[in-house]
C-alpha distance (Angstrom), angle and dihedral (degrees) to the residues before:
residue distance angle dihedral
M1 . . .
V2 3.80 . .
E3 3.80 114.6 .
P4 3.83 110.5 -117.3
V5 3.79 119.7 -119.1
L6 3.79 115.4 -103.5
Y7 3.80 111.0 -145.6
L8 3.80 117.4 -150.8
G9 3.79 126.5 -172.6
G10 3.79 124.4 179.5
D11 3.78 145.9 177.4
E12 3.79 139.6 168.7
S13 3.80 137.1 -128.6
G14 3.78 121.3 -150.3
A15 3.79 131.3 24.2
L16 3.80 132.7 -102.5
H17 3.80 93.0 -143.3
D18 3.82 96.4 48.5
P19 3.83 113.2 96.4
Q20 3.81 89.0 -162.8
T21 3.81 91.1 61.2
A22 3.80 108.8 78.6
V23 3.80 94.9 176.4
I24 3.78 130.9 36.6
T25 3.80 117.3 -163.7
A26 3.80 131.1 -163.3
V27 3.79 122.9 -171.4
M28 3.78 136.8 -173.8
L29 3.79 126.0 -153.7
M30 3.81 114.0 -154.9
T31 3.79 128.9 -166.0
Y32 3.78 141.6 149.5
N33 3.80 91.3 -145.8
P34 3.82 114.1 43.8
A35 3.82 96.1 163.8
P36 3.86 97.6 89.4
L37 3.81 90.8 49.5
R38 3.80 91.9 65.3
W39 3.79 91.1 74.9
I40 3.80 98.4 53.8
I41 3.80 98.1 79.9
P42 3.84 96.7 43.8
R43 3.80 89.6 48.8
V44 3.82 94.0 50.2
K45 3.81 92.8 43.8
R46 3.80 89.8 56.6
Q47 3.80 92.4 49.5
V48 3.80 102.3 44.2
P49 3.83 126.9 34.6
R50 3.76 118.6 -126.5
K51 3.79 122.5 -106.4
H52 3.81 95.9 -117.5
P53 3.80 108.5 25.1
K54 3.79 114.3 -170.0
P55 3.80 112.3 -155.5
G56 3.79 113.2 -129.9
R57 3.78 93.8 11.8
I58 3.80 132.1 84.7
S59 3.80 106.5 -141.1
E60 3.78 124.7 -167.8
F61 3.77 114.9 -83.0
K62 3.82 103.3 -127.8
F63 3.80 137.7 161.1
Y64 3.81 93.6 -111.3
M65 3.82 93.9 44.6
T66 3.78 100.6 55.0
T67 3.80 143.4 59.0
D68 3.79 130.6 -82.4
P69 3.83 91.9 -113.0
A70 3.81 90.2 53.0
R71 3.80 91.8 48.5
F72 3.77 93.0 49.3
S73 3.80 93.4 44.5
L74 3.79 93.1 50.9
L75 3.80 94.6 46.5
S76 3.81 92.0 45.7
N77 3.80 89.9 52.7
L78 3.79 90.7 46.8
S79 3.80 91.5 52.0
K80 3.82 88.6 63.8
A81 3.80 93.4 56.1
E82 3.80 127.0 93.2
I83 3.80 97.6 -102.1
S84 3.78 140.9 120.6
I85 3.80 123.6 -145.0
V86 3.79 130.8 -153.7
A87 3.81 121.4 -172.5
F88 3.80 128.9 -167.8
S89 3.81 121.0 -174.5
L90 3.78 131.7 -173.9
Y91 3.80 122.2 -152.8
K92 3.80 109.7 -147.0
G93 3.79 102.5 155.2
R94 3.80 113.2 -156.6
Q95 3.78 94.7 -24.1
V96 3.80 117.2 133.5
I97 3.79 103.9 -139.2
E98 3.79 118.3 -169.8
D99 3.79 110.2 -112.7
T100 3.80 97.3 -126.9
P101 3.83 125.3 149.2
E102 3.80 89.7 -109.7
N103 3.81 94.3 51.4
Y104 3.79 92.0 44.4
G105 3.80 87.7 46.4
V106 3.81 88.9 63.5
L107 3.80 88.2 64.0
L108 3.79 98.3 39.1
C109 3.80 97.0 44.1
G110 3.80 90.4 43.9
L111 3.79 88.1 56.9
L112 3.80 95.3 44.9
E113 3.80 92.1 48.8
R114 3.79 88.5 58.3
C115 3.79 98.9 48.6
V116 3.80 108.8 34.9
A117 3.79 115.7 84.0
R118 3.79 116.7 -140.5
D119 3.82 91.9 -126.7
Q120 3.81 94.4 49.8
T121 3.79 107.8 103.0
R122 3.81 105.5 160.0
M123 3.79 108.5 67.6
D124 3.77 138.1 149.2
I125 3.82 107.1 -158.8
A126 3.80 122.4 -171.5
F127 3.78 127.5 173.6
D128 3.77 132.7 -179.5
N129 3.78 112.6 -85.6
H130 3.79 99.4 -105.3
Y131 3.82 95.8 175.1
T132 3.78 127.2 51.5
N133 3.80 89.1 -171.7
P134 3.85 106.8 91.6
A135 3.82 93.2 -149.9
K136 3.81 92.5 54.8
R137 3.79 90.8 45.5
R138 3.81 91.2 52.5
A139 3.80 90.7 46.8
L140 3.80 90.8 53.5
Q141 3.81 92.1 47.6
S142 3.79 89.3 50.5
L143 3.81 92.1 50.4
V144 3.81 91.8 53.0
Q145 3.80 91.9 45.9
I146 3.80 94.3 49.1
R147 3.78 95.9 42.3
L148 3.80 101.5 39.9
G149 3.79 105.5 11.7
L150 3.81 90.0 -121.6
T151 3.77 131.6 132.9
V152 3.80 114.9 -139.6
Q153 3.77 123.9 -172.0
F154 3.80 114.0 -148.7
V155 3.79 108.5 -146.6
D156 3.79 143.9 176.1
S157 3.79 103.3 -96.3
Q158 3.81 90.6 -143.3
K159 3.80 87.6 66.4
D160 3.81 97.9 45.2
S161 3.80 117.7 59.7
L162 3.81 94.5 -164.2
V163 3.81 91.6 54.7
Q164 3.80 91.5 44.7
L165 3.80 90.3 52.7
A166 3.81 88.8 49.1
D167 3.82 88.4 59.8
F168 3.82 89.5 63.1
V169 3.78 93.2 47.0
A170 3.81 91.6 48.1
G171 3.80 89.4 51.3
A172 3.80 91.5 49.0
V173 3.81 93.7 50.5
N174 3.80 92.3 43.8
Y175 3.81 91.7 50.7
A176 3.81 89.3 53.2
R177 3.82 93.1 46.9
L178 3.79 91.1 51.0
G179 3.80 92.1 48.1
R180 3.81 92.2 -118.9
S181 3.81 96.5 121.6
S182 3.79 138.1 -25.5
V183 3.81 95.5 -165.9
F184 3.80 94.2 94.2
Y185 3.80 92.6 43.8
E186 3.79 90.7 53.1
A187 3.80 89.9 52.0
I188 3.81 90.6 62.4
R189 3.82 101.0 26.9
S190 3.82 94.1 107.0
R191 3.81 90.5 65.6
I192 3.81 97.3 46.6
V193 3.81 111.4 103.7
G194 3.80 96.6 169.9
D195 3.80 133.7 23.1
E196 3.80 120.7 166.4
L197 3.80 133.6 171.8
Q198 3.80 118.4 -159.1
A199 3.79 133.4 175.8
W200 3.81 113.4 -107.5
K201 3.80 92.3 -125.9
E202 3.80 91.7 53.0
A203 3.81 93.2 47.8
R204 3.81 91.5 46.3
R205 3.81 91.2 49.9
H206 3.81 90.9 51.2
W207 3.80 89.3 49.3
L208 3.80 92.5 53.5
E209 3.80 95.0 43.6
T210 3.80 94.0 51.3
R211 3.80 98.5 36.8
K212 3.80 113.2 128.5
């Protein structure tokens, strides 16, 4: 029997270099059947207007660019789908951490380590395109490949529904971690199979100690 392909789509909320962002969160959505998920965002966009509509231009539908009703509606719809969610957050306080591929790799690899089973061989992994600089993007891909033996495709979230949905989940988890609101987290809680918060210094130390 042929092993089915596990599709993974991820995104992050928060920024390492922003002193106003105490917590940065990365999430991964996992499913064996991504087709039904493609209809969630179009359906919600028709039902609830965006927060900052721009006439004549289709802007990206993101957690931080829309209304609370739209967020809740999307996450509620997502909670009914056949998916699993893993979240990994880093607490950095007011530190300004340079946004290098290696520093960002601490977050991304920490997430991947927590959601990829050792016996899972057929995977399609996509993550939001964090870097516009091709050299930095290649460096990050190389880090993931060397450290975990995984191939990650960095994509435009507007062109990948699983990654775009991950943006909303990342926002929901990050809101809860920051104490801003737990309403959105509760809407998707039933699909979360892993959710860990770690101090940046601890995660960075683990990265250095286990680096190949």
